[in-house]
N, CA, C and O atoms as a CHARMM CRD file, in Angstrom:
* protein
*
  304
    1    1 MET  N    134.67000  20.63400 185.51700 PROA 1      0.00000
    2    1 MET  CA   133.81800  20.63800 184.33400 PROA 1      0.00000
    3    1 MET  C    134.71500  20.69800 183.10600 PROA 1      0.00000
    4    1 MET  O    135.69300  21.44600 183.07500 PROA 1      0.00000
    5    2 THR  N    134.37800  19.91000 182.10300 PROA 2      0.00000
    6    2 THR  CA   135.13200  19.92800 180.85400 PROA 2      0.00000
    7    2 THR  C    134.53100  20.97400 179.91300 PROA 2      0.00000
    8    2 THR  O    133.42100  21.45900 180.12900 PROA 2      0.00000
    9    3 CYS  N    135.28400  21.30600 178.87200 PROA 3      0.00000
   10    3 CYS  CA   134.77500  22.24500 177.86800 PROA 3      0.00000
   11    3 CYS  C    133.53100  21.67900 177.18600 PROA 3      0.00000
   12    3 CYS  O    132.59300  22.42100 176.89500 PROA 3      0.00000
   13    4 GLU  N    133.52000  20.39500 176.93300 PROA 4      0.00000
   14    4 GLU  CA   132.36100  19.77900 176.29100 PROA 4      0.00000
   15    4 GLU  C    131.11400  19.90700 177.17000 PROA 4      0.00000
   16    4 GLU  O    130.02900  20.21200 176.67500 PROA 4      0.00000
   17    5 GLU  N    131.27500  19.67300 178.46700 PROA 5      0.00000
   18    5 GLU  CA   130.14400  19.82400 179.39200 PROA 5      0.00000
   19    5 GLU  C    129.68500  21.28200 179.42600 PROA 5      0.00000
   20    5 GLU  O    128.48700  21.56400 179.44700 PROA 5      0.00000
   21    6 PHE  N    130.64800  22.20100 179.43300 PROA 6      0.00000
   22    6 PHE  CA   130.34300  23.62400 179.43900 PROA 6      0.00000
   23    6 PHE  C    129.47100  23.99400 178.24300 PROA 6      0.00000
   24    6 PHE  O    128.43500  24.64200 178.39200 PROA 6      0.00000
   25    7 VAL  N    129.90600  23.57300 177.05200 PROA 7      0.00000
   26    7 VAL  CA   129.18200  23.89700 175.81800 PROA 7      0.00000
   27    7 VAL  C    127.75200  23.37000 175.87400 PROA 7      0.00000
   28    7 VAL  O    126.81900  24.04200 175.43500 PROA 7      0.00000
   29    8 GLU  N    127.58600  22.17200 176.41300 PROA 8      0.00000
   30    8 GLU  CA   126.24400  21.58100 176.50800 PROA 8      0.00000
   31    8 GLU  C    125.32600  22.38100 177.43600 PROA 8      0.00000
   32    8 GLU  O    124.10400  22.30900 177.30800 PROA 8      0.00000
   33    9 LEU  N    125.90400  23.13700 178.36200 PROA 9      0.00000
   34    9 LEU  CA   125.11000  23.84800 179.36700 PROA 9      0.00000
   35    9 LEU  C    124.91200  25.33100 179.08800 PROA 9      0.00000
   36    9 LEU  O    124.21000  26.00600 179.84100 PROA 9      0.00000
   37   10 VAL  N    125.51300  25.85200 178.02400 PROA 10     0.00000
   38   10 VAL  CA   125.45500  27.29100 177.76200 PROA 10     0.00000
   39   10 VAL  C    124.01900  27.80500 177.68000 PROA 10     0.00000
   40   10 VAL  O    123.68700  28.80300 178.32000 PROA 10     0.00000
   41   11 THR  N    123.18200  27.15300 176.91900 PROA 11     0.00000
   42   11 THR  CA   121.80500  27.62500 176.77400 PROA 11     0.00000
   43   11 THR  C    121.07800  27.62900 178.11900 PROA 11     0.00000
   44   11 THR  O    120.40100  28.59900 178.46000 PROA 11     0.00000
   45   12 ALA  N    121.21700  26.55700 178.86900 PROA 12     0.00000
   46   12 ALA  CA   120.56600  26.48900 180.18400 PROA 12     0.00000
   47   12 ALA  C    121.09400  27.59400 181.09800 PROA 12     0.00000
   48   12 ALA  O    120.33000  28.19100 181.85600 PROA 12     0.00000
   49   13 PHE  N    122.39300  27.86600 181.02800 PROA 13     0.00000
   50   13 PHE  CA   122.98300  28.94300 181.83700 PROA 13     0.00000
   51   13 PHE  C    122.35500  30.28800 181.47400 PROA 13     0.00000
   52   13 PHE  O    121.93200  31.04100 182.35100 PROA 13     0.00000
   53   14 LEU  N    122.29900  30.57800 180.19100 PROA 14     0.00000
   54   14 LEU  CA   121.74500  31.85900 179.74200 PROA 14     0.00000
   55   14 LEU  C    120.26800  31.99900 180.08000 PROA 14     0.00000
   56   14 LEU  O    119.76900  33.11200 180.24100 PROA 14     0.00000
   57   15 GLU  N    119.57400  30.88600 180.18700 PROA 15     0.00000
   58   15 GLU  CA   118.15300  30.91100 180.53800 PROA 15     0.00000
   59   15 GLU  C    117.93100  30.86500 182.04900 PROA 15     0.00000
   60   15 GLU  O    116.78900  30.90700 182.50700 PROA 15     0.00000
   61   16 GLY  N    119.01400  30.78000 182.82800 PROA 16     0.00000
   62   16 GLY  CA   118.88600  30.71600 184.27900 PROA 16     0.00000
   63   16 GLY  C    118.30600  29.40700 184.76600 PROA 16     0.00000
   64   16 GLY  O    117.65000  29.36200 185.80700 PROA 16     0.00000
   65   17 ALA  N    118.54400  28.33400 184.01300 PROA 17     0.00000
   66   17 ALA  CA   117.91300  27.05300 184.31000 PROA 17     0.00000
   67   17 ALA  C    118.83800  26.03500 184.98400 PROA 17     0.00000
   68   17 ALA  O    118.44600  24.88300 185.16900 PROA 17     0.00000
   69   18 LEU  N    120.04900  26.43600 185.35200 PROA 18     0.00000
   70   18 LEU  CA   120.95900  25.49300 186.01100 PROA 18     0.00000
   71   18 LEU  C    120.70200  25.46800 187.51500 PROA 18     0.00000
   72   18 LEU  O    120.36400  26.48800 188.11400 PROA 18     0.00000
   73   19 ASP  N    120.86600  24.28600 188.11700 PROA 19     0.00000
   74   19 ASP  CA   120.78400  24.23300 189.57900 PROA 19     0.00000
   75   19 ASP  C    122.03000  24.92100 190.14500 PROA 19     0.00000
   76   19 ASP  O    123.00300  25.14400 189.42300 PROA 19     0.00000
   77   20 GLU  N    121.99600  25.25000 191.42200 PROA 20     0.00000
   78   20 GLU  CA   123.06800  26.04300 192.04100 PROA 20     0.00000
   79   20 GLU  C    124.44900  25.40100 191.89400 PROA 20     0.00000
   80   20 GLU  O    125.41400  26.08700 191.55700 PROA 20     0.00000
   81   21 ALA  N    124.54900  24.12500 192.13700 PROA 21     0.00000
   82   21 ALA  CA   125.84600  23.44700 192.07600 PROA 21     0.00000
   83   21 ALA  C    126.39500  23.44900 190.65600 PROA 21     0.00000
   84   21 ALA  O    127.58500  23.68700 190.45200 PROA 21     0.00000
   85   22 THR  N    125.54900  23.19100 189.68600 PROA 22     0.00000
   86   22 THR  CA   125.99300  23.16900 188.29600 PROA 22     0.00000
   87   22 THR  C    126.38300  24.56600 187.83900 PROA 22     0.00000
   88   22 THR  O    127.38100  24.73400 187.13800 PROA 22     0.00000
   89   23 GLU  N    125.60600  25.56700 188.22800 PROA 23     0.00000
   90   23 GLU  CA   125.95200  26.94400 187.87500 PROA 23     0.00000
   91   23 GLU  C    127.27700  27.34600 188.50200 PROA 23     0.00000
   92   23 GLU  O    128.07400  28.03800 187.86800 PROA 23     0.00000
   93   24 ARG  N    127.52400  26.93200 189.72000 PROA 24     0.00000
   94   24 ARG  CA   128.79100  27.22700 190.39300 PROA 24     0.00000
   95   24 ARG  C    129.95300  26.60000 189.61000 PROA 24     0.00000
   96   24 ARG  O    130.97700  27.25000 189.39500 PROA 24     0.00000
   97   25 ASP  N    129.79700  25.35100 189.18700 PROA 25     0.00000
   98   25 ASP  CA   130.83100  24.67900 188.38700 PROA 25     0.00000
   99   25 ASP  C    131.01200  25.36800 187.03600 PROA 25     0.00000
  100   25 ASP  O    132.13600  25.52100 186.55600 PROA 25     0.00000
  101   26 PHE  N    129.91300  25.77600 186.43400 PROA 26     0.00000
  102   26 PHE  CA   129.94300  26.46400 185.14500 PROA 26     0.00000
  103   26 PHE  C    130.74200  27.75800 185.25300 PROA 26     0.00000
  104   26 PHE  O    131.62700  28.01700 184.43800 PROA 26     0.00000
  105   27 VAL  N    130.42800  28.56800 186.26300 PROA 27     0.00000
  106   27 VAL  CA   131.10000  29.85400 186.46100 PROA 27     0.00000
  107   27 VAL  C    132.57800  29.64700 186.81000 PROA 27     0.00000
  108   27 VAL  O    133.43400  30.41100 186.36300 PROA 27     0.00000
  109   28 ALA  N    132.87600  28.62600 187.60000 PROA 28     0.00000
  110   28 ALA  CA   134.27000  28.33100 187.93800 PROA 28     0.00000
  111   28 ALA  C    135.05500  27.95200 186.68300 PROA 28     0.00000
  112   28 ALA  O    136.18600  28.40300 186.49800 PROA 28     0.00000
  113   29 HSD  N    134.46500  27.13100 185.82800 PROA 29     0.00000
  114   29 HSD  CA   135.13200  26.75900 184.58200 PROA 29     0.00000
  115   29 HSD  C    135.33400  27.99400 183.70800 PROA 29     0.00000
  116   29 HSD  O    136.40200  28.18200 183.12700 PROA 29     0.00000
  117   30 LEU  N    134.32000  28.81900 183.62000 PROA 30     0.00000
  118   30 LEU  CA   134.37900  30.04000 182.82100 PROA 30     0.00000
  119   30 LEU  C    135.52700  30.94200 183.27100 PROA 30     0.00000
  120   30 LEU  O    136.20300  31.55200 182.44300 PROA 30     0.00000
  121   31 ALA  N    135.74400  31.02300 184.56900 PROA 31     0.00000
  122   31 ALA  CA   136.80600  31.86400 185.12000 PROA 31     0.00000
  123   31 ALA  C    138.19900  31.36000 184.75100 PROA 31     0.00000
  124   31 ALA  O    139.16200  32.12800 184.75200 PROA 31     0.00000
  125   32 GLU  N    138.30400  30.07400 184.43600 PROA 32     0.00000
  126   32 GLU  CA   139.61600  29.47700 184.16700 PROA 32     0.00000
  127   32 GLU  C    139.87600  29.17100 182.69800 PROA 32     0.00000
  128   32 GLU  O    141.00900  28.85200 182.33700 PROA 32     0.00000
  129   33 CYS  N    138.87100  29.25600 181.84400 PROA 33     0.00000
  130   33 CYS  CA   139.01200  28.78600 180.46200 PROA 33     0.00000
  131   33 CYS  C    138.69400  29.90700 179.47300 PROA 33     0.00000
  132   33 CYS  O    137.53500  30.27600 179.28700 PROA 33     0.00000
  133   34 ARG  N    139.73300  30.43700 178.84700 PROA 34     0.00000
  134   34 ARG  CA   139.52700  31.53800 177.89800 PROA 34     0.00000
  135   34 ARG  C    138.75800  31.07900 176.65900 PROA 34     0.00000
  136   34 ARG  O    137.99300  31.85700 176.09000 PROA 34     0.00000
  137   35 GLY  N    138.94800  29.84700 176.23900 PROA 35     0.00000
  138   35 GLY  CA   138.22800  29.33300 175.08000 PROA 35     0.00000
  139   35 GLY  C    136.72800  29.32000 175.32100 PROA 35     0.00000
  140   35 GLY  O    135.95100  29.71400 174.45200 PROA 35     0.00000
  141   36 CYS  N    136.32300  28.86800 176.49600 PROA 36     0.00000
  142   36 CYS  CA   134.89600  28.83500 176.82300 PROA 36     0.00000
  143   36 CYS  C    134.35700  30.23800 177.05300 PROA 36     0.00000
  144   36 CYS  O    133.19300  30.51500 176.76600 PROA 36     0.00000
  145   37 GLU  N    135.19400  31.11700 177.56700 PROA 37     0.00000
  146   37 GLU  CA   134.78100  32.51800 177.71600 PROA 37     0.00000
  147   37 GLU  C    134.48400  33.11000 176.33900 PROA 37     0.00000
  148   37 GLU  O    133.47900  33.80000 176.16600 PROA 37     0.00000
  149   38 ARG  N    135.34600  32.84700 175.36300 PROA 38     0.00000
  150   38 ARG  CA   135.11500  33.32300 173.99400 PROA 38     0.00000
  151   38 ARG  C    133.85500  32.68300 173.40800 PROA 38     0.00000
  152   38 ARG  O    133.07100  33.34400 172.72700 PROA 38     0.00000
  153   39 TYR  N    133.67100  31.38900 173.68200 PROA 39     0.00000
  154   39 TYR  CA   132.48400  30.68100 173.17400 PROA 39     0.00000
  155   39 TYR  C    131.21000  31.32500 173.72000 PROA 39     0.00000
  156   39 TYR  O    130.26700  31.57600 172.96900 PROA 39     0.00000
  157   40 LEU  N    131.18300  31.59000 175.01900 PROA 40     0.00000
  158   40 LEU  CA   130.00400  32.21400 175.63100 PROA 40     0.00000
  159   40 LEU  C    129.78100  33.60600 175.05300 PROA 40     0.00000
  160   40 LEU  O    128.64000  33.98400 174.78300 PROA 40     0.00000
  161   41 ASP  N    130.85600  34.37800 174.85800 PROA 41     0.00000
  162   41 ASP  CA   130.72400  35.70200 174.24500 PROA 41     0.00000
  163   41 ASP  C    130.15900  35.59300 172.83300 PROA 41     0.00000
  164   41 ASP  O    129.30300  36.38600 172.44200 PROA 41     0.00000
  165   42 GLN  N    130.63700  34.60700 172.06600 PROA 42     0.00000
  166   42 GLN  CA   130.14600  34.40300 170.71000 PROA 42     0.00000
  167   42 GLN  C    128.66000  34.03800 170.73200 PROA 42     0.00000
  168   42 GLN  O    127.88400  34.51800 169.90600 PROA 42     0.00000
  169   43 PHE  N    128.28100  33.20200 171.66500 PROA 43     0.00000
  170   43 PHE  CA   126.88600  32.77800 171.79600 PROA 43     0.00000
  171   43 PHE  C    126.00800  33.98400 172.11500 PROA 43     0.00000
  172   43 PHE  O    124.94700  34.16000 171.51500 PROA 43     0.00000
  173   44 ARG  N    126.44800  34.80900 173.05400 PROA 44     0.00000
  174   44 ARG  CA   125.67800  36.00800 173.41600 PROA 44     0.00000
  175   44 ARG  C    125.56800  36.96700 172.23200 PROA 44     0.00000
  176   44 ARG  O    124.50100  37.53300 171.99000 PROA 44     0.00000
  177   45 THR  N    126.65500  37.15000 171.49900 PROA 45     0.00000
  178   45 THR  CA   126.63900  38.02700 170.33100 PROA 45     0.00000
  179   45 THR  C    125.68000  37.50500 169.28000 PROA 45     0.00000
  180   45 THR  O    124.92300  38.27700 168.69100 PROA 45     0.00000
  181   46 THR  N    125.70400  36.20700 169.04100 PROA 46     0.00000
  182   46 THR  CA   124.80300  35.60900 168.05500 PROA 46     0.00000
  183   46 THR  C    123.35500  35.82200 168.45700 PROA 46     0.00000
  184   46 THR  O    122.52700  36.18000 167.62000 PROA 46     0.00000
  185   47 ILE  N    123.04100  35.61000 169.71300 PROA 47     0.00000
  186   47 ILE  CA   121.67300  35.81700 170.19800 PROA 47     0.00000
  187   47 ILE  C    121.26900  37.27700 170.02300 PROA 47     0.00000
  188   47 ILE  O    120.15400  37.57800 169.59600 PROA 47     0.00000
  189   48 SER  N    122.17900  38.17000 170.35500 PROA 48     0.00000
  190   48 SER  CA   121.89500  39.59200 170.24000 PROA 48     0.00000
  191   48 SER  C    121.66400  40.00100 168.78600 PROA 48     0.00000
  192   48 SER  O    120.74200  40.76000 168.48600 PROA 48     0.00000
  193   49 GLU  N    122.50200  39.49600 167.89300 PROA 49     0.00000
  194   49 GLU  CA   122.40600  39.85800 166.48000 PROA 49     0.00000
  195   49 GLU  C    121.18100  39.23600 165.80400 PROA 49     0.00000
  196   49 GLU  O    120.52000  39.88400 164.99200 PROA 49     0.00000
  197   50 LEU  N    120.88800  38.00200 166.13500 PROA 50     0.00000
  198   50 LEU  CA   119.77700  37.30400 165.48000 PROA 50     0.00000
  199   50 LEU  C    118.44700  37.51900 166.18000 PROA 50     0.00000
  200   50 LEU  O    117.38400  37.30800 165.59400 PROA 50     0.00000
  201   51 GLY  N    118.51200  37.94000 167.44000 PROA 51     0.00000
  202   51 GLY  CA   117.28300  38.13400 168.18700 PROA 51     0.00000
  203   51 GLY  C    116.53600  36.82400 168.30300 PROA 51     0.00000
  204   51 GLY  O    117.12800  35.78000 168.57900 PROA 51     0.00000
  205   52 GLU  N    115.26800  36.88200 168.09700 PROA 52     0.00000
  206   52 GLU  CA   114.43800  35.68200 168.17500 PROA 52     0.00000
  207   52 GLU  C    114.00500  35.26300 166.78200 PROA 52     0.00000
  208   52 GLU  O    112.82200  35.05600 166.51500 PROA 52     0.00000
  209   53 LEU  N    114.96800  35.14600 165.91800 PROA 53     0.00000
  210   53 LEU  CA   114.71200  34.73700 164.54600 PROA 53     0.00000
  211   53 LEU  C    114.23100  33.29700 164.52400 PROA 53     0.00000
  212   53 LEU  O    114.97200  32.40100 164.93000 PROA 53     0.00000
  213   54 PRO  N    113.01400  33.05000 164.06300 PROA 54     0.00000
  214   54 PRO  CA   112.51000  31.67600 164.01500 PROA 54     0.00000
  215   54 PRO  C    113.35900  30.82000 163.06900 PROA 54     0.00000
  216   54 PRO  O    113.64800  31.24700 161.95200 PROA 54     0.00000
  217   55 PRO  N    113.76000  29.62200 163.49900 PROA 55     0.00000
  218   55 PRO  CA   114.61800  28.77000 162.67300 PROA 55     0.00000
  219   55 PRO  C    114.06200  28.52100 161.27100 PROA 55     0.00000
  220   55 PRO  O    114.82800  28.39100 160.31600 PROA 55     0.00000
  221   56 GLU  N    112.74300  28.45600 161.14100 PROA 56     0.00000
  222   56 GLU  CA   112.16700  28.15700 159.83600 PROA 56     0.00000
  223   56 GLU  C    112.35200  29.30000 158.83000 PROA 56     0.00000
  224   56 GLU  O    112.11500  29.11400 157.63600 PROA 56     0.00000
  225   57 THR  N    112.77600  30.48600 159.30300 PROA 57     0.00000
  226   57 THR  CA   113.00600  31.59200 158.37400 PROA 57     0.00000
  227   57 THR  C    114.39800  31.52500 157.74700 PROA 57     0.00000
  228   57 THR  O    114.68300  32.25500 156.79800 PROA 57     0.00000
  229   58 LEU  N    115.26100  30.66200 158.26400 PROA 58     0.00000
  230   58 LEU  CA   116.60000  30.50000 157.70000 PROA 58     0.00000
  231   58 LEU  C    116.57200  29.46000 156.58500 PROA 58     0.00000
  232   58 LEU  O    115.87400  28.45000 156.67800 PROA 58     0.00000
  233   59 SER  N    117.33000  29.71900 155.54600 PROA 59     0.00000
  234   59 SER  CA   117.45100  28.70400 154.50500 PROA 59     0.00000
  235   59 SER  C    118.21600  27.51800 155.09100 PROA 59     0.00000
  236   59 SER  O    118.94000  27.66300 156.07500 PROA 59     0.00000
  237   60 GLY  N    118.05200  26.35600 154.48500 PROA 60     0.00000
  238   60 GLY  CA   118.74900  25.16500 154.96400 PROA 60     0.00000
  239   60 GLY  C    120.25400  25.36700 154.99700 PROA 60     0.00000
  240   60 GLY  O    120.92300  24.93400 155.93400 PROA 60     0.00000
  241   61 ASP  N    120.79200  26.03300 153.96100 PROA 61     0.00000
  242   61 ASP  CA   122.23200  26.27500 153.89400 PROA 61     0.00000
  243   61 ASP  C    122.69200  27.20600 155.01900 PROA 61     0.00000
  244   61 ASP  O    123.71300  26.95100 155.65800 PROA 61     0.00000
  245   62 THR  N    121.94500  28.27500 155.25800 PROA 62     0.00000
  246   62 THR  CA   122.29900  29.22300 156.31500 PROA 62     0.00000
  247   62 THR  C    122.23700  28.54600 157.67900 PROA 62     0.00000
  248   62 THR  O    123.12600  28.73500 158.50900 PROA 62     0.00000
  249   63 ARG  N    121.21200  27.77400 157.90600 PROA 63     0.00000
  250   63 ARG  CA   121.07500  27.06100 159.18000 PROA 63     0.00000
  251   63 ARG  C    122.25400  26.11800 159.39600 PROA 63     0.00000
  252   63 ARG  O    122.81700  26.07100 160.48900 PROA 63     0.00000
  253   64 GLU  N    122.62900  25.37000 158.36700 PROA 64     0.00000
  254   64 GLU  CA   123.75400  24.42800 158.48200 PROA 64     0.00000
  255   64 GLU  C    125.06800  25.15600 158.72700 PROA 64     0.00000
  256   64 GLU  O    125.90000  24.68600 159.50400 PROA 64     0.00000
  257   65 ARG  N    125.26600  26.29600 158.07300 PROA 65     0.00000
  258   65 ARG  CA   126.50300  27.06000 158.29700 PROA 65     0.00000
  259   65 ARG  C    126.58600  27.57400 159.72900 PROA 65     0.00000
  260   65 ARG  O    127.65500  27.55900 160.33800 PROA 65     0.00000
  261   66 LEU  N    125.45100  28.03100 160.26600 PROA 66     0.00000
  262   66 LEU  CA   125.42800  28.48300 161.66200 PROA 66     0.00000
  263   66 LEU  C    125.73900  27.32900 162.61400 PROA 66     0.00000
  264   66 LEU  O    126.54300  27.47500 163.53400 PROA 66     0.00000
  265   67 LEU  N    125.10400  26.19600 162.38900 PROA 67     0.00000
  266   67 LEU  CA   125.34900  25.03000 163.23700 PROA 67     0.00000
  267   67 LEU  C    126.80100  24.58200 163.13800 PROA 67     0.00000
  268   67 LEU  O    127.40700  24.23300 164.15200 PROA 67     0.00000
  269   68 ASP  N    127.36900  24.58400 161.93600 PROA 68     0.00000
  270   68 ASP  CA   128.77800  24.21200 161.76300 PROA 68     0.00000
  271   68 ASP  C    129.70200  25.16800 162.49300 PROA 68     0.00000
  272   68 ASP  O    130.70600  24.75100 163.07200 PROA 68     0.00000
  273   69 ALA  N    129.36400  26.45700 162.46800 PROA 69     0.00000
  274   69 ALA  CA   130.19900  27.44400 163.16300 PROA 69     0.00000
  275   69 ALA  C    130.25800  27.14400 164.65100 PROA 69     0.00000
  276   69 ALA  O    131.32100  27.25900 165.26100 PROA 69     0.00000
  277   70 PHE  N    129.13600  26.76300 165.24600 PROA 70     0.00000
  278   70 PHE  CA   129.13500  26.42300 166.66500 PROA 70     0.00000
  279   70 PHE  C    129.80900  25.09100 166.93100 PROA 70     0.00000
  280   70 PHE  O    130.52300  24.94000 167.92300 PROA 70     0.00000
  281   71 ARG  N    129.59100  24.13700 166.06400 PROA 71     0.00000
  282   71 ARG  CA   130.21800  22.81700 166.24800 PROA 71     0.00000
  283   71 ARG  C    131.73600  22.90100 166.16000 PROA 71     0.00000
  284   71 ARG  O    132.44600  22.20000 166.88100 PROA 71     0.00000
  285   72 ASN  N    132.22400  23.75000 165.28300 PROA 72     0.00000
  286   72 ASN  CA   133.65700  23.81400 165.00500 PROA 72     0.00000
  287   72 ASN  C    134.36200  24.95300 165.70400 PROA 72     0.00000
  288   72 ASN  O    135.52100  25.23500 165.40000 PROA 72     0.00000
  289   73 PHE  N    133.69000  25.62100 166.63900 PROA 73     0.00000
  290   73 PHE  CA   134.31400  26.72700 167.35400 PROA 73     0.00000
  291   73 PHE  C    135.49700  26.18400 168.15600 PROA 73     0.00000
  292   73 PHE  O    135.34800  25.22100 168.90800 PROA 73     0.00000
  293   74 PRO  N    136.67100  26.79700 167.99700 PROA 74     0.00000
  294   74 PRO  CA   137.85200  26.28000 168.71200 PROA 74     0.00000
  295   74 PRO  C    137.68500  26.41600 170.22200 PROA 74     0.00000
  296   74 PRO  O    137.28400  27.46200 170.73200 PROA 74     0.00000
  297   75 ARG  N    137.99600  25.35600 170.90200 PROA 75     0.00000
  298   75 ARG  CA   137.93700  25.32100 172.36600 PROA 75     0.00000
  299   75 ARG  C    139.35300  25.23600 172.89900 PROA 75     0.00000
  300   75 ARG  O    140.25000  24.68700 172.25800 PROA 75     0.00000
  301   76 ALA  N    139.53000  25.78500 174.07400 PROA 76     0.00000
  302   76 ALA  CA   140.86500  25.73400 174.69300 PROA 76     0.00000
  303   76 ALA  C    141.16800  24.34100 175.18500 PROA 76     0.00000
  304   76 ALA  O    142.24300  24.10100 175.73400 PROA 76     0.00000
């Protein structure tokens, strides 16, 4: 699994929506890639801090800054 594939699957992983084979590949990649481990930790922290904040409550600028932070997160 590549880092790009990993990033695309993070939400599904956290929701328990991956099939067994994909989850196995996801976890194997996670065990070997510190960059993706940091990315997943950042994602979990963001979810924890923001809770279930409805997207429409964010200003356009705040929403774009959050999206940019995830898009530009350094990967290993």
